[in-house]
C-alpha positions as CSV (number, residue, x, y, z in Angstrom):
1,M,251.7,159.8,281.1
2,A,248.8,162.1,281.7
3,E,247.8,161.7,278.0
4,A,247.8,157.9,278.4
5,K,245.6,158.1,281.5
6,F,243.2,160.4,279.7
7,E,243.0,158.1,276.7
8,A,242.3,155.1,278.9
9,A,239.6,156.9,280.8
10,L,238.0,158.2,277.6
11,I,238.0,154.7,276.1
12,K,236.5,153.3,279.3
13,K,233.7,156.0,279.3
14,L,232.9,155.5,275.6
15,E,232.7,151.7,276.1
16,A,230.3,152.3,279.1
17,E,228.1,154.3,276.7
18,G,227.9,151.5,274.2
19,W,230.8,152.3,271.9
20,T,233.3,149.6,270.8
21,Y,237.0,150.2,271.0
22,R,238.6,149.1,267.7
23,K,242.3,148.5,268.1
24,D,242.5,148.0,264.3
25,L,241.7,151.7,263.9
26,S,244.4,152.9,266.4
27,Y,247.4,154.7,264.9
28,V,246.3,154.4,261.3
29,P,246.5,157.1,258.6
30,I,243.6,159.6,258.4
31,K,242.5,158.1,255.1
32,V,241.7,154.8,256.9
33,L,239.6,156.6,259.5
34,E,237.8,158.6,256.8
35,G,237.1,155.3,254.9
36,H,235.7,153.7,258.1
37,W,233.6,156.9,258.8
38,H,232.3,156.8,255.2
39,E,231.2,153.1,255.7
40,V,229.5,153.9,259.0
41,L,227.6,156.9,257.5
42,N,226.4,154.7,254.6
43,E,225.3,152.0,257.0
44,N,223.5,154.3,259.5
45,N,221.7,156.2,256.7
46,A,220.9,153.4,254.3
47,Y,217.2,154.0,254.7
48,K,217.6,157.6,253.5
49,L,220.1,156.8,250.9
50,K,218.0,154.1,249.3
51,G,221.0,152.0,248.4
52,K,223.0,154.8,246.9
53,P,226.2,155.4,248.8
54,L,227.4,158.9,249.8
55,N,230.1,159.4,247.2
56,M,229.9,163.0,246.1
57,K,228.4,164.4,249.3
58,I,231.1,162.8,251.5
59,K,233.7,165.2,250.1
60,I,231.5,168.1,251.0
61,L,230.9,166.7,254.5
62,K,234.7,166.3,255.1
63,E,235.3,169.9,253.9
64,K,232.7,171.2,256.3
65,I,234.0,169.1,259.2
66,W,237.6,170.4,258.7
67,L,236.3,173.9,259.0
68,I,235.0,173.3,262.5
């Protein structure tokens, strides 16, 4: 029960900060989350990427994040 309360409080806080809760991304395999993250990175960095998606570098980014 404590975990459910924590999750609800965290979602509420993130929504208050401008985040959007996506039920479609709840309880999905990690590959789905990685794919969504990849899309967000490409969208948020389009001006730097100049229309070229992060394909090769995404693997390096994921490896570095897993080391944290």
